[in-house]
VEXVEX-866572 format. One record per residue (C-alpha): residue in one letter; x, y, z. Coordinates in steps of 0.2 Angstrom, whole numbers, plus 5000, padded with zeros to 4 digits. Layout:
BEGIN
AXYZ ...
//
This chain:
BEGIN
X521456444418 X523256524417 X522756644431 X522356494441 X524056414437 X524956574440 X524256594457 X524456414463 X526256434456 X526456584465 X525856524481 X526956354480 X528356474478 X527956574494 X527656414504 X529456344497 X530256514503 X529456524519 X529956334523 X531656374519 X531756524530 X531156444545 X532056274542 X533556394543 X533056474557 X532656294566 X534356244562 X535056394574 X533856334588 X533756164597 X533456084614 X535056024620 X534455884632 X534755704636 X532955654643 X531555754636 X529755724644 X528255764634 X526755794647 X525155774639 X523155764645 X522455644633 X523055494622 X523255564604 X523955734610 X525655684608 X525355674588 X524055804586 X524955944595 X526855884598 X527155784581 X528555914575 X529255914591 X529455744594 X530055694576 X531455824577 X531955774594 X532055594588 X533255634575 X534455684589 X535355514592 X535855564611 X533955634615 X532855504623 X531055554623 X529755494635 X527855524635 X526855544652 X524955564649 X523955614663 X522455514659 X521955374648 X520555484639 X519055384647 X517755514646 X516855404633 X517255244642 X518755204630 X520155214641 X520855044640 X520755054620 X521455234621 X522955184632 X523455044620 X523255164605 X524555284614 X525855154615 X525655114596 X525555294591 X527155314600 X528055164593 X527755254577 X528455414582 X530055324588 X529755304606 X529755134614 X528355074627 X529655084641 X529555274638 X527755294637 X526555304653 X524655344653 X523855374670 X522155304677 X522055414693 X520455444700 X520655624701 X521355654685 X519955584673 X519655654657 X518255784655 X518055964652 X517155994669 X518455894679 X519655984689 X521455924691 X522555974705 X524156064701 X525055994716 X524355814713 X525155834695 X526755914701 X527055754713 X526755634699 X527955734688 X529255734701 X529255544703 X529455534684 X530755654683 X531755584697 X531655394690 X532055434672 X533255584676 X532255704665 X533155864662 X531955944650 X529955944650 X528856014636 X526956034639 X525556154634 X525556334638 X524256424648 X522856424636 X523156234631 X523056254612 X521156234612 X520656294629 X520356134635 X520456124655 X521455974655 X522756044644 X522856204655 X522956084671 X524556004663 X525256164662 X524856224679 X525556054686 X527156094676 X527456254683 X526956194700 X528356064699 X529656184691 X529356324705 X529556184718 X530956084710 X532656074719 X533556034701 X533656144687 X532456064674 X531956164659 X530256194654 X529556244636 X527856274633 X526856254615 X526256414609 X524556434607 X523956534591 X522356634586 X521156524577 X521256594561 X523156534559 X522656374568 X521956274554 X522756344538 X524156214540 X525756244531 X525156404525 X525656474543 X527456474537 X527056624529 X526456724544 X527956634553 X529256704542 X528356874543 X528556884561 X530356814561 X530856954548 X529957084559 X530157044577 X531456914579 X532957024579 X532057154591 X531757024603 X533256924602 X533756934619 X531956884625 X531856734614 X533556664612 X533056504621 X531456484611 X531356354599 X530456314583 X530256134575 X529556134557 X529255954551 X529855894535 X528555804523 X529255644529 X529055704548 X527255754543 X526755584536 X527555504551 X526355614564 X524955574552 X525355374553 X525455394572 X523755474572 X523055344562 X523555234578 X522155304587 X520755224579 X519455244591 X519655444588 X519555444569 X518055534567 X517655654551 X518355814560 X519955724566 X520355694548 X520155884544 X521255914558 X522755814553 X522555894537 X522356074540 X522956104558 X524656194559 X525156094574 X525455954562 X526856054554 X527556184566 X527856194585 X528356354593 X529056314610 X529256454623 X530556444636 X529856464654 X531156514668 X531456374679 X531956414697 X533456314704 X533556304722 X535256244731 X535056064739 
//
């Protein structure tokens, strides 16, 4: 009994230490932007994967956050419902309906076997960026967290846009991690702390624009509440996800060099 209590106390102390280290690290890194676009593939991506980022950005008064979702998630015929759920979720996250858009494009339909055109996505991004004066975009990386082809297509479209953009738009991608670390929740802070101690100083020049957002307990509860607005998606394994996924607690964003051209 005492051994169990001591073990739990040690683990709790370790997590508190890791949280404090990474919270201090987070304070030294930020995204200095006025209009930030979160580019997602499906309704619920915004809270399942980008919750720590959105809650952190919403705490900065000068930053306005937008969500552009490339599909309505209509794979099971629930597109109309999921589009409404996205709006409600974003409201919980502090994003007004005017800054939320879900597309129902014939060539961008939800599905593991559906191929999305990078050039089409780039054109859509261009229109949104121009209309809302977006200066920073955040999306998935080239693995898309779970390997979902629609997530990867969002990344490919964002890269296509950045490489052809006449204005300098910052692009950050959400770092995918190995499966064993993906579902240890806040426990991944320990591994991140070790990485920071061992590698951050050595790679400071390479990573100086990268950003880490760590959710406070309140921020986590906000993301959790946002996920509960997606009623149609709350099957049993989603409850496990919001409890154990590290993406509910931590986002590592990697800065992608944008290409600026003179007009």
